[in-house]
C-alpha positions as CSV (number, residue, x, y, z in Angstrom):
1,M,-22.6,27.4,24.8
2,K,-25.1,24.5,25.3
3,S,-29.0,25.5,24.4
4,T,-31.4,25.0,27.3
5,P,-34.7,24.3,26.9
6,K,-37.8,27.4,26.4
7,G,-39.5,25.5,28.5
8,P,-40.5,22.5,30.1
9,G,-41.3,18.9,28.4
10,T,-39.6,20.6,25.3
11,P,-36.4,19.1,24.2
12,A,-33.5,21.4,23.4
13,R,-33.2,20.7,20.0
14,A,-35.9,20.1,18.0
15,A,-35.6,16.8,15.7
16,S,-34.3,18.3,12.2
17,T,-33.6,17.0,8.8
18,N,-29.7,17.1,9.7
19,H,-29.8,13.9,11.6
20,P,-26.2,11.8,10.3
21,R,-28.2,9.1,8.5
22,A,-30.7,11.5,7.0
23,G,-31.4,10.9,3.1
24,R,-28.9,7.7,3.3
25,P,-29.9,4.0,2.5
26,A,-30.0,1.9,5.2
27,P,-27.3,0.0,6.6
28,T,-28.5,-3.2,5.0
29,A,-28.9,-2.2,1.9
30,A,-25.1,-0.4,2.0
31,R,-24.2,-3.8,3.2
32,A,-25.8,-5.2,0.8
33,R,-24.3,-2.9,-2.1
34,N,-20.7,-3.5,-0.3
35,S,-21.2,-7.2,-0.3
36,R,-22.0,-7.0,-3.7
37,A,-18.6,-4.7,-4.7
38,A,-16.5,-6.5,-2.8
39,Q,-17.8,-10.1,-4.9
40,E,-17.7,-8.4,-8.4
41,F,-13.4,-7.1,-7.0
42,F,-12.6,-10.6,-6.1
43,S,-14.6,-12.9,-9.2
44,G,-12.2,-9.8,-11.2
45,I,-9.0,-10.5,-9.8
46,V,-9.9,-14.3,-10.3
47,S,-10.6,-13.8,-14.3
48,E,-7.0,-12.2,-14.0
49,M,-5.1,-14.8,-12.9
50,R,-6.7,-17.1,-14.9
51,R,-4.9,-15.0,-17.7
52,V,-1.2,-14.5,-16.4
53,T,1.0,-16.6,-18.6
54,W,2.9,-17.8,-15.6
55,P,6.9,-18.6,-16.3
56,T,7.4,-23.1,-16.3
57,R,10.4,-24.3,-13.2
58,E,12.8,-23.8,-15.6
59,E,12.7,-20.2,-16.5
60,W,11.9,-19.2,-12.8
61,V,15.5,-21.2,-11.9
62,A,17.4,-18.7,-14.5
63,A,15.7,-15.6,-13.7
64,T,16.8,-16.2,-9.9
65,I,20.3,-17.7,-11.2
66,L,20.6,-14.3,-12.8
67,T,19.1,-12.2,-9.9
68,I,22.1,-13.9,-7.7
69,V,25.1,-13.5,-9.9
70,L,23.8,-9.1,-10.4
71,V,23.7,-9.1,-7.0
72,V,26.6,-10.6,-6.5
73,G,27.5,-8.4,-9.2
74,V,26.8,-5.4,-8.2
75,G,28.1,-6.4,-4.7
76,V,31.8,-6.7,-5.9
77,F,31.6,-3.8,-7.8
78,T,30.7,-1.5,-4.5
79,Y,33.7,-2.7,-2.9
80,V,35.7,-2.2,-5.5
81,V,34.9,1.3,-6.1
82,D,35.1,1.6,-2.4
83,L,39.0,0.5,-2.6
84,A,39.6,2.9,-5.4
85,F,38.6,6.0,-3.3
86,G,39.3,4.9,-0.1
87,A,43.0,4.5,-1.8
88,I,42.1,8.6,-3.7
89,F,41.5,10.2,-0.7
90,S,43.8,8.8,1.5
91,F,46.8,9.8,-0.7
92,L,45.0,13.1,-1.6
93,T,44.6,13.6,2.3
94,G,48.1,12.1,3.4
95,G,47.4,9.1,4.9
96,A,45.3,11.0,7.0
97,R,41.8,9.7,8.8
């Protein structure tokens, strides 16, 4: 239900301290605090990225080749196992699909 004023000129709700912004810092202070936190976060990222030991070109190439060989190997293995299971189930079911 809506609250109604008690008399003419009386607001329906009196101003109270339950206002959504009551007790909060001013928006500019919060914005400044968030800005400082963001600057610290990104400077921390830059600092950590400077400590990273990046691989050489030869290491990149070797890792890439190894990855490709492993993916192809797993694919061939999966294909062979699929053929084997298909032959086994075909034998057990008498060739019916």
